[in-house]
N, C-alpha and C positions, 0 to 999 in steps of 0.2 A: 579880912574881916570885912562884913557885909557892910553898906552903908546903910544908916535908919533915920528915918525922917522926925524931925519934932512936930507936932500938932502947934497951929496957929488958932487965934480966938475968933476970927471974920469965917462967919459960913463959906462963902464965896472963895473967901481966903483959903481956907481948908480944903474945898474941894480943888481948885487948882494947885494946893500944893501936893495934895493925895494925887493927883493927876500927875505931874511931876515926878513924885516920888515914885509912881509906878512904874514911870517910861523910864526910870534909873534904875529898876530894882533887878540885880541878878542871881537873887535865891531859888532855886527849882529847875535850874537849867540843866542839871546832870541827870535832873529823874526822866524830864523830857525827852533828851536823845536817847538815853534808855532804855526807853519804851518803845522808842521807835525803831531801834538798834533789833530789838529783842522780837519783834513783830517778821523785822526780815527774815531773821536766822529761822524763826519757825517755819516763813514760807518754803525758804530755800530747803530748810529740813525735809519736809514734807513734800517738796518738789524731788529730792533725792529716795526717798520712799518710794514714791510713784515711777520714777524711772526704773527702780532695783524691782520692783514687783513685774513691771512691763518688760524687762529684758529677762527675769525670770521664765515670763510665760512665754514669749517668744521665744527661747532655747528649747523648752519642754515641746512645743508646735512643732518646730524645725527637727525635733528630735522624731515627731509620733511620724512626720512627713517622710524623713529618711527611712526608717523601719518598716513602714506601711508599703512603702513601693517596693523597697526589699522584699521583700514577705511576696508582695503580688505578682513579681516578674519571675519567680522562681522559675524553672522550669519545672521543680518535681511537685509544684503548688498544684492542688486537684481541686481547688474553689476557684470560683470566680474572680478575677483580679479585682475586679470595680465593688465587690462586696468585700472582700479582704480588706482592700485601704480604706472604704468608710467604715468597717468593722474595729480597725485599727482607731481611728479619731474618737470614735463613739466612747470605747473601754474604755480611751486616755484622759477624759473628760471634754474631746473637744467636738463633740458632735454639733454640727450644724454650722461649722467654721470653712467647709470644702466649698472653694467657687468655683460653681460650674458641674462641671461630669470629671474623672479623673480619665487622661487620656489614655488610653491604651491600644498597643498595636502588638497584634500578634502574628508574626510573618512566618515561614519556613524555618527563616535564617534566625529569629532571634525572638522574643517578647522584652516590649518596653512600657513599663507604665509612668506615668506623669502626675503629678496632683500641684495644685496652689491653694493655699489656704490663708486664712485674715482671722485673726482674733481681736475682738473688739474690746477693750478694757475701758471698763470707768474709772475716770480718775479720782481721789481724793481732796488733797491738797491743791493740785493745778486748776481746779474749778477757781479758786479765786482768781487766778492770772485768767480764765474767761476759758479754760482748757478740759470740754466736759469729757474728751474719749480720747484713749491712745490706740493705735491700730499695730497690730504686729504682724506681716507678713510672712509667708514661708513657704518655699517651691521646692519640691525634688523628684528627681528622673532617674529611673534605677532601667539597666539594659540585662537582661541575661540572655549569651549568646556569644557567637565572635563574628571577628571580621576573618580575615582571612589569617590562617596560621599554619606554620611551616615547623615541625618535628621531627629531631631526627633520636630515635631510643637506640642507644649504642651500649651493650649489654656484653659484659663480660663471659665468653662459654669456656674456656681454659679448663685444663685437667683439675682444677682444684673444686670449681663446683660438681664434682662426682660427691662430695664430702657430706657428711648429715648434717645439719643444721643443728645450731645449738641454742636451744629456745630460752628467751629470757629468764623463765622462771623456773629452769633448773630440770625439767622433767623430761622424761626419756622423748628421743629425736622421732618425727613420724615421718621424714622426708628428707631427701637431698638437697642441697642448694640449687640445683639444676630445674629440681621438681619444683622450688618453690618459685625461682624464677621464668619458667613456663607460666607459673600462674598467676606470677605478677604482672609480666607482659600482655599475657592473654587480658586482664581485666581493665589493665590502662587502656590497649588498643578498643575493648567495649565499651569502655567511656568516651572515649575522643570520637571514636569513626562511628556515630550513630547518624539515623538520616537528617535528622533535625541540623545537624552540620555539613549535611552535603555538597560539596565541592568549596569550601570553606577552609576543611582540614586537609593536608596533608601529611602523610606519617611514612618517615622514612624507618626502615630496622636494621639496625647495621650490629650484627653479631664478632666481636672480637676475638680472637686469643692470643696468636705468637704473631699473627697476621691478620688484613684482611680481605676476604675474596670478593671483589667488585661484582664479579658476577660477567656474564659474558654479554648482558645488555649493556652496562655501561662501560666495558672491556673494550668492546668494538666499536664504541665510539669515539675510541683515542686514540691519539697514534701512539702506538708501543712496538715495540721492539719485539715483536713475538715468537718464542722459542719453541712453545709446545701448547697444546690442547689442554692438559690436565688438571689445570687450576689457571684463576684468571686474579693475581695478584699482583700488584705494581710497587715497584719499587722507589722510595723518595729519597730524598739527598736534604742535607740540613739546609738549605734555603728555601725548602718547599715549608719547614715549618716556622716560615719567617711569616707566611700569607695565607689568611685563609682560600686564596682562590686555586683552583685548579689550571693552571698554564697551558690551554690547547693547543698553542703554538708550537710546542715543542715533543720530543719524541721521550717516551718516559720507557725504560727497561720493568720486563715482567719476571719475576720474580721466581727463583730455581725453584724447581719444583724436588724434594729429595724429603727423605726424613732424618732428624737429626736425633728423636729420643730413640735412646735403646728398648733393644724389647728383650726381656729376662723371665718368662713365666714360670721358670721353675726354680728361680732363684738361686741357681746355681752357679753363679757368673759366665757362663754359655750365651753369648747374647746369639739374638735367632733374626732369621729376615723377616721385613715385612715392612710398607708403608701407606699401614692404615692411619696414620696419626703426621699428615707432613708438616711443614712450617708453614707452609699456606694451604689453607682448608682447601679441600677437592671436591667436599658433596656437597649436591645444587641446595641441601637446606642449610647449608653454612655460607650461603652468599648473602651480599645485602639486598634487601627488598625496598626500590627507590618508589621513594614520593606516590603512597597507595592510599584509596579509603576503601580498597577491598577487604572487608573486616574477616568475613570467611576465608579467603583464601591467606591473607596476613595469621589468621590462628591455626590454620596446617601447618604453616611454614614453623611460627611457632612451637608447633607443638612437639618439630623435630629436632630441637637442637640438642646437641650432645655434648658434653665435657672433653677439651684435647686441647694437647700441645701447652704453652707457656704461657705469657698474659703480654702486651702489649698497649696498654692504654692509650697512648698518646699516637696509635695508630688508627683504633677505633674513633679516637678524638676528629682526628686527622680527616676521616671521613665522612664524619657527622657532620663536620661543619662546611665542609668542601659542598655537602649538600642539600647547605641551607644557601650558598655562595653564588651570586648571580654569574660567576663565571661559569656555571655549568648548565645556562640556559638552552645553549645551543644542542648540547646532550641531550637534554630532557625532551626539545623538540623533535629531536631524531627518535627517542625513545618513544613519545606520543605517536610518530609516524610507524615504527614498528608496532605498535598497539601493546606495548612494557608499560607505558605508564597512560593513565586517565586523561584524556584530552581537555578535561575543564581544569587542568592543570599547566596547560599552555601561558606561558610569559614568566613560569616559576624555576628557579628559586628567584624571590622578587630583589629588587634591588635593597640596599641597607639605607635607613633614615639617614637623609645628608644635611649637616647644621646643624641637627639637632631637631626637625624637622619631622613630627611623627608621621608614623607610616601606617600604612592599612594594614600592615603585615606583621604580625608578632611571630619571631622566630624564638625556638626553644630546643636546650637540648637535654637529653635526660641522660646522665652517663653513669655506669654502672659496673661495680668491679669487687670483687671479695681477697685481691689481694693487691700488688705493687708492680711497677715495671719490672721485667726481668730480662737477662741476657738473651740476646738473640743470634744464632751464626748462619754464615754463607760459606759456602765450596768457594775455593780458590779460581780463580777465573781459569787458570789450565785446566782444572777438571770437569769444568763444566759451559761447552766451547763448540761441542760436534752434536752431530743428530743421535749420535750413535751414545755419547755420555748420557744425554738428555734421558734416550730410554736406560740406560742404564740405573741414573738414579732414581728412575720413576719406578723401578721394580725392587732393588736395591736398597737395606738400611745403612746409612752411612756407617754404623759404627760395627756393623755385623760385616762389609766390606773390608773395614779397615783392618779386623782382625783377620780376615779370612785371606785380603789380597795384599794388605802393605803390611803386615807385621805389625808390630808394636812401634812402630815411630811417631815420636811428637803430630799428634793431632791438630798441630797448629800447620804443622807441613800442608795441609789438605784444607783445611778450614779459617776464617777467622771472624772475629767477634764483631760486628756492624753495631748492636747496639747494649747497651749495659745500664742498670737501675739510674744513675746518675745521667746517661744522656737521655733515656725515657723520661725521667721528669724534668728535664732541661725541656724536650720539646714540648712537653704536655703543658706545662705552665704558659709557654708561647703562645699555644692555642688557646689556650684559658685565658689571656690577656685580651687577643685577637677578637674571639668571640664577644667578650663583655663590652670593648669597646667600639663594637658593632652593634650593641644595643641586644644580641643575643642572651637569651633567659638561661643559665647554667643551674642544672638541678643534679650533684652529684651526690649517690647513693655509696656508700662503704658497708659492705656487708660483713660482717665479723674480717675484715681484713686488715692488714698487718699494721704497725703502728706508721710506718713509712706511708702506705697507700692512704691511712685517714688521714692524714696530714697533709696529702698532696691533693686529696679528692677536698677538703676543703678549703684549701687556698685556691682552687679552682672556682669554687662554686659562687654565683652570683652575690651572696650574702649567706651569713651565719643562718638566716633562716631554710635558706636552700640546699643545706648538706643536712645529711641521713646518715648517721652511723647505728648499727642496727642487727641484730641477729635475723637471719635468714626466715626465721617464723615470721618475722614483721614487714618482710619486704612487698607482699601483696596490698596491705594496709598501705605502707607506705607510698607504692606506685598508683593505686586507687587517690590517695590526697593530691598526689602530685596531679595527675590528671584531672582531677574536679578544680583545684588550682588555676590550669590551664585556661578553663573556660567559665572562671568563676565571676559572678557577678562585679559590672562595674559601674558604680554610683558616679552619676552629675549634679552637682548641689546648683 
């Protein structure tokens, strides 16, 4: 209960009493406190509204800055970069917020566009605290171009590539898979090997089938136990698939030159002679093209590739990765001296990043297949150890010779299986892991491949976004998109 005061009869006493009563009066105290807290809540609520407005405008300004420099730096942009940036800000309602001039750099290697902006927002409620304006800054820089990029394009030219593509829409096929590959590889090369990127991008073209022909430019600079001149394949052993490097201190064995595939053009069961489809690719257009930026020459080689023999994805990958590994620097140096590689690529392949420190060189593998890892056979050593035997197998098909010269003995008396699907998949995944651990970006493209092939390729890719499974009819589009990604914009905020 509130205390009440009783009036007195004396005027002075009345005044004194009332003053004393007022000093003791407690009525209305809660109302005063309520008014004070309500005022504070209104101020704090108003501050929140101002800050929300500020953050919304700041985010919008930053977004406009990002998009404007990306558009202006695009190498395909045909408008003046400065005008593109200003136009973006004006159309977004931020005209006049750019501080100074956009920072434009246009060199032979790249385009760079930077912008700084500031938006001054009048406050509503913060004025009560003496804050008239809030200032929202934004800055963005976009660079389109490349640092140094090393690419290995590793493509399947096995026998199944002669089959017609299967259009995704079910329409009639108009090309074979090898034709689709020629077009796709050409598009890829035309996208990355352009004058704008001269001396920045090196591209190694690695066609593979049952084996990989390193070509004399590489073969002759390695220590190899050479047995013949018909082809240039190097045999790798199990331990070689545990490393990305090529050990130049050791002696490698040269692959036997013979044809395992039988020939029966009449389909009558009678084996015919011929060595047109040897295990090791033998023709000059089946060789590796190492570290090139000569677009015209590369396109000529791509146009020549033909379907042949079996499929050893892991051997193509081994060479593709080796040509990105700095263990090959001395070989590249010698190839430069022999004018087999452009002098601009001295010092390549560059070293991998160390302890996560960013490198100026980006390394990329584009791996493509239409099948899966197959078996691969070799002649028993006793059948391939003299010059006359080398010459015999360079002229005579294995199955023709077996039927004619060896009767119908078990063929395993004369040959042994070096690789099969399980071994090939194991080696392939070991190499994929090595590549990704070193920061190599791995794109994997399965073109109408088997279930096993798609599975292994998906596992090999750097991420699900780097794996493509599609019809051969889509191969050129896919290769074009990959090439564009490799030279894509890089945004620095």
